[in-house]
N, C-alpha and C positions, 0 to 999 in steps of 0.2 A: 385789709381786714373790716368787717362790718363794724359799724358804729351804733350804739343803743339808740333806739327810737322811742317816741310815746305813742300809745295807743290808748284813746279814752273810750271806756265802757260805759254804757249807760243803760240800766236796768229798767224794764217796764214790767212791772208784776201784775197788770190789769186794772182794771177800774176799780175791783173791790178791794185792792191793797190799800191799807193805811200806812202812815209814816213809819210808825213803828215795825210793822212788817217790812216795809222797802228798805229800811235801816237794817233790820236783821238780815234780809237776804244779800244785802251790800257787803255785809261784814262777812257773812258766810263764802260768799264769791270771793272776796278778796284774801281770806285765809286759804283757800283752796289754791288760789292763784299764786300765792307765796310759796307753795310747796313744789312747783317747778321752777325752772332755771330762768328766773326774772331778775332784772335789777331791783325794781321797786314797785310797789303797788300803792298809791296813795289817794286820799280823798280829794277830789277836785274841788278847790276853794271857789267861792263865790266872790267875784271882783266887784260886785256892785253893793255889798254890805255897807251900809252908811257908817261913817266913823261914830264911835260911841253908842252905836245902837245896843240895846239890851234885849237877850232872849231871841235873837237871831242867829241861826245856825250858820256859820261861815263856809259850811261844805255843803255842795250841792247834793242832796239827797239822791241816792241811786246812782251815783257816779263816781268811778275811779279811774286814775290814769296809771297805766302799766307802762314801765320802761323796760325794754327788752331788745334783744338782737333780733334780726329778721330770721334766723334761722329755729328761732323758739316760737315762731307764729303757729305752725302747725299742732304743737303741742297746747298753745293756749286755745286754738279754735277746738281742739278735742275736749278740752276740760270744759269751755263753755258749751259745747254740745252736751255733754254728761250732765252738768249742772242744770241746764236747762230742761232736760227730759225728767228731772226729778221732781218737778213741780208743775202745776198748772199755769198756764198764762204768762210764762217766763220768756219775754223776748230780751235779746241784748242788742242795742245799737252799738256798732264799732266804728270809731271816727279816727282819723289820723290825717296828718298833713306834713309833708317834707318838701320843702322850697315851694313850689308852684304847683305840686301835685297834691290834690286833696281827695280823700275817699271816705265815703259814710256808707255803711252796709248795716243791714239788719239781720240778725240770725234768729231765725223762726224755726225750733226744732220740728213742728208740725207740718211745715210747708216744704222743707229743703231735702233735696235728694243727694245723695252720695256725691253725684256729679256738681250740685250747687255748691256743696262744702268745698269740694276741691278747687272749684273757680273761686270762692271767697278766700282760701287760703292763697292761692296763686296771686290774687289781686292784691292782697295785703302784703304779702312777701315782695312781689315786684314794685310796690309803692315805696316800701321802707329801705329798698337798696339804692 
């Protein structure tokens, strides 16, 4: 039986996006991901926040950690594809590491062909198994 794995998603909304817009897009994507069969979607915490610091956001803006089974990867990529295409300049970096296997990919809806998307799904799924 497959074990849940963690994938880190980092949103790039373009140079013109401010912190509020990036936060809103992150929340929107998080809420949509929660509608599919994932275990959890949580903000990624900044481990370098100084103790006692005031006014520092402990979450890394635009970044969420998704815990899911490898079988759910195609659904997640389909969701990222649909979400990315609903706005301009939406790129999503996808990172995961299982033991000694690490993968970092970028989903760009304007440049990816259906074959590229299939390869992305296959690469992530095989890494997580």
